[in-house]
C-alpha positions, 0 to 999 in steps of 0.5 A, a space after each residue: 603213691 596211688 599205684 605201687 604196681 605202676 610205680 614199680 613197673 615205671 621205675 623198673 622200665 626207667 632204670 636202664 636209661 637212667 643207669 645207662 646215662 651214668 655209665 656213659 658219663 662215667 666212661 667218657 671220664 678217663 679219670 673216672 675210669 681210673 679212680 674207680 674199680 668196675 664193681 664201683 662203677 656198677 654200684 654208681 650206675 645202679 645207684 644213681 639209676 634206681 634213684 633217678 628212675 624213682 624220682 621220674 616216677 614220682 611226678 606222673 604218680 602224684 599229678 597225672 595218675 588219676 587222669 591217666 587211668 580215668 578216676 579224675 572227677 568231672 570238672 563242673 561245667 563251665 570255662 572257669 572251672 575248666 581253666 582252673 583245672 588245667 591251670 592246677 595240673 599245669 603248675 603242678 607238672 611244671 614245679 614237679 618236673 623242674 624239681 625232678 629234672 634238676 634233681 636228676 642232673 644233680 645226681 648225675 653230676 655227683 656220681 661223676 665226682 665221686 668217681 672224678 673229685 676234680 669234677 664240679 658241680 655245674 649249677 647252670 646245667 642244673 637249672 638248664 635241666 629244671 627249666 626244660 623239665 618245667 616246661 615239659 611238665 607244664 606242657 603235659 600236665 595242661 594237656 592232660 587236664 584238657 582231656 579231662 575237661 573234655 571228657 567231662 563236658 562230653 560225658 555231661 552233654 550225653 548225660 544231660 540230653 538223656 535227662 528230661 528238660 526239667 532236671 538238666 
């Protein structure tokens, strides 16, 4: 984790949403409501919410933090360098978000199954969540890297113009 404060803040912000999703799933299942006490439902909601909120922040920390903070290194000039950087970041975002969203769907199903043992794990739903997450991660990863490429080239243009012709 590159920035613990950013990770903690992002996780804290996601906790109510991730926990709320679990509470809603349990509330919509009469058997889960009958099989669990309010304390058990609160523990399931908090536990899954905290785990998923942390998962939600791992990919941005691993892939995007340097770009968001403006710490990503300048790219060498040229289309090939920019395309390579964009492709790598898009691929990392795709894989990371696919894994995150698939894992989050699985933990939701497991929490509901804990409360209602008749609930079956649904691989198709997990796969769908992973695909949707992968698409989003790839798009955002590519966009973030595109911005870094544009900034690198814009900065290079300003710097190059300030240098004498023989030093460019």
